[in-house]
C-alpha positions as CSV (number, residue, x, y, z in Angstrom):
1,X,37.7,-11.6,42.4
2,X,34.1,-12.7,42.7
3,X,33.0,-15.6,44.8
4,X,31.0,-18.6,43.5
5,X,27.8,-17.5,45.1
6,X,28.0,-14.0,43.4
7,X,28.7,-15.7,40.0
8,X,25.7,-18.0,40.5
9,X,23.4,-15.2,41.4
10,X,24.5,-13.3,38.2
11,X,23.9,-16.2,35.9
12,X,20.7,-17.5,37.5
13,X,18.7,-16.5,34.3
14,X,21.0,-18.9,32.3
15,X,20.5,-22.0,34.4
16,X,18.1,-24.9,33.6
17,X,16.6,-27.5,35.8
18,X,18.5,-30.8,35.9
19,X,16.5,-33.9,36.1
20,X,18.1,-37.0,37.7
21,X,16.8,-40.4,36.6
22,X,17.2,-43.8,38.1
23,X,16.4,-47.3,37.2
24,X,13.4,-48.7,39.0
25,X,11.9,-52.1,38.3
26,X,13.4,-52.3,34.8
27,X,12.8,-48.8,33.6
28,X,14.0,-45.2,34.3
29,X,12.1,-42.7,36.3
30,X,12.8,-39.2,37.4
31,X,13.8,-39.0,41.1
32,X,11.7,-35.9,41.6
33,X,8.5,-38.0,41.0
34,X,9.3,-40.4,44.0
35,X,7.5,-40.2,47.2
36,X,9.2,-39.1,50.4
37,X,10.2,-42.6,51.4
38,X,11.6,-43.5,48.0
39,X,13.5,-40.2,47.9
40,X,15.2,-41.0,51.3
41,X,16.1,-44.5,50.1
42,X,17.7,-43.0,46.8
43,X,19.9,-40.6,49.0
44,X,21.1,-43.6,51.1
45,X,22.3,-45.6,48.1
46,X,25.9,-46.2,47.5
47,X,27.1,-45.0,44.0
48,X,30.0,-46.4,42.3
49,X,32.0,-46.2,39.0
50,X,32.5,-49.3,37.0
51,X,36.0,-49.8,35.7
52,X,36.9,-51.4,32.3
53,X,38.0,-55.0,32.3
54,X,41.7,-55.2,31.6
């Protein structure tokens, strides 16, 4: 059985770049366009999943 790294290497040509967007000052921006300080700040954020009201 192949390990995950071998499978990823074989399918590298099928992969596409994924852009992560975040809301900044009322609009959405891609995280890759942030400066170094803002990228570090984004990594330190606490992410949560909001549950439905019962």
